[in-house]
N, C-alpha and C positions, 0 to 999 in steps of 0.2 A: 585642228580648228582653222589654221591658216589656209590649208588646202580647200576647205569648205567655202571660206570667204572668197577665195580666188575663183572657184567654180561658179559661185553665185554672181560675182562681178562679170564673169565671161558671159553668162546667160543674160544678164541685164544689158550688157553691151550689144549682144546679138539682137535682142528685141528692140532696143532703141534704134539701131541702124535700120531695121526693117520698117518700123513705123515712121522714121524721120526722113527717109530718102525721098518719098514723093513730095513732102513739104519743102525740103531743101531745093529740089529741082524746080518747084514752082516759084520759090523766092528768087532763085538765080535767073530763071527765064523772065520773070516780071521785072527784075531789077537791071539786068544786063541786056538791054534791048538793042543797043547799037553795036556794031563791030568794034567801034572805038572803046566802048565800055568793056566789052569782053576782052579786048587786047590789054587794056590797063589792068583788069583783074588778073588775067593770065600771067602778066609780067610782074605782078605784085608778089614777089618771092624773096623780099629783102633788099631789092634794088632801090636806089634812091629815085626821087621824083624826076630828076634830069634824065636818067637812063630810061625810065618808063615813058617819059614824054617823047623822047627820040624814037623809041621802038614802036610806040602806039600812034604817033602823029597828033597828039593832043598837047595842049599847053601844060606847064607845071601847075598853075593854079587849078586847072581842071582835074589833074591827078589828085591834088590835095582835096578838092571838093568831093570827088568820088570816094576817096578813102574815108572822109568824115561821114558821109552818108552810109557807106558800107559797114563802118564800125558800129553804128547805131543798130544796124540789122543783124550784126553778129557774123557776117560772112568774111571778115578780115580780123586779124589780131595783130597787136604790136609786136615788132621784132624784139627778141631778147638781146640780140647782138648789136643792133643799130637803133639808137634813139631817133624817133620821128619817122621811122619806116614801118610799113604795114605788110603783112603776109596774108595771102588768100588762105581761107580755111578749107576750101574744097578745090578739087581739080575738075575743071570743066569737062574734060573727057570722060570722067566717071559718070557724068549725067548726060552724055551724048550731046553736049553743047559745043558747037564749033566757033571758031574765032570770026569767021565771015558771016 
């Protein structure tokens, strides 16, 4: 029984990926319009706002504003390890989106 459940879940995951990839790409492209936004998103991997601000060239409040906006869209999630930090849900390179 457990093996059947696992196989069904694998099939569900496969189909969800197929149908969701175009929508995720659309959301990322429509949301991350500037190179600064793409850089902040790219560096949102558990780093703090100060680090991301320095790497991306935007202010810390801007990083915070982006995170709040992106959390509502579901394209970042809170870090389990560091309170107040956010992690990107997708890799830009998986969707052929460049930082520049």
